[in-house]
C-alpha positions, 0 to 999 in steps of 0.5 A: 278233139284235143286239137279243136279245143286248143284252137278254141283256146288260141282264138279266145286268147287272140281275140282278148289280146286284140280287144285289150290292145285297142283300149285307151287307158290313159291320155295326156294333153300338153302344149309347148313353145319353141323359139329360134328354129328356122326349120321344123321336122316332125316325124309321127310314127304312131298313126296319129294326125298332124295338123299345121297352121300359120301363127304370128310371132316367132315361136313354134307352138306344139299341142299334142294329145298322147293316148296309150293302151295297156300294151303300148305307150306313146313316146316323144323325143324333141331335139332343139339343137342348131337352127332346127326343131326335130320332133319324133312321136312313136309307140313303144310296147307290143308291135302291130297293136293299136290303142296308142297314138299321138295327134299333133296340132302345130303353129308355125311362124312365117317362112319356117321350112316344114318337113312332115312324115307320117305312116297312116295318119292324115296330114293337114297344112293350112295357110303356111308360107315357106318350103313344105315337104310331106312324106306319108305311106297311107295317110291322106294329105290336105294342103290349103293356101300355101305360099312356097314350094311344096313337095309331097310323097305318098304311097296310097294316101290321097292328096288334095292340094289347093291354093298353092302359090309356088312350085308343086312336086308330087309322087304317088303310087296309087293315091289320087291327086287333085291340085290347084294354084300357080307356080313355075313348075308342076311335076306330078307322077303316079302309078294308078292314081287319078290326076286332076290338075286342070286348075293349076297354072304353071310355066312348066307342067310334067305329068305321068301315070301308068293306069290313072287318068290325067286331066290338065289345063290352066295355063302353061308354057310347056307341057309333057304328059305320059300315060300307059293305059290311062287317058290324057285330057288337056283343056286350055284357053291360053297360048303355049309354046309346046305340048307333048303327050304320049300314051300306049293304049290311053286316049288323048283329047286336047282342046286348045285356043283357036290358032295355027299349030305345028302338029306332029306325032304317030299312032300305030293303030289308034284313030287321029282326028285333028281339027285345028289349022296346022303349019310346020312354021307355027309358033305352038307345037303339039306332039302326040304319040300313041300305040292304040289310043285314039287322038283328038285335037280341037 
């Protein structure tokens, strides 16, 4: 009886603390401008949103909304030393309880390098020019109309990357990745996330997945794709120098321009159907290796 009463008291206390932690008791909005920085490094550890857009002029503008609860307070540190601008947002107080966050809206001049880090908050970058790097754990990443090289690292957050002009490198564990644009290099790897990359044109394409499917296309000079149980589909209408695809149990389907190809590779138990003309002296080379996955080339 006493044990049951104690459990009820504990449950009431935990519920009260949880409800109290989610209450926003104060909010502060502030805007600042910073000049002379060639690189912005923004680390938002609060779970809040980060949005970065292009602005004219030579100053970085930072708008932020700071929300605090009864048990946690938002804190920010800014370092303008050297040629860079470092901003860190964090919550201080009782750990693992919400009610505290900082949302950032940042304007960045042309050709400023941008490095963004979040935990669970989403990241949006629009119409920037210059090098961009994004690191997040579970926050979704959306990049649109970027001119410059892009590097994205995410654990479970999805990535929607469109209108990229420059090299694109993406590493993910389980987040799905969709990309379009053009550049010298497209290099994307994931464990279980889907890769939809058929609208990206690059001289060199590299894609790998364990269980997620891979869709490639556009134009390329060389292509390498590797999957374990995920399927690989390539659909291109432009000539290429080499294409190399390997899977364990995933199926492979390749649609290539009409022509003659040097087709090589082995399948242990999977079916192979090759419907293109072949010659060892062909300029274009296709290599496909599978264990039990089927292969179709047409």
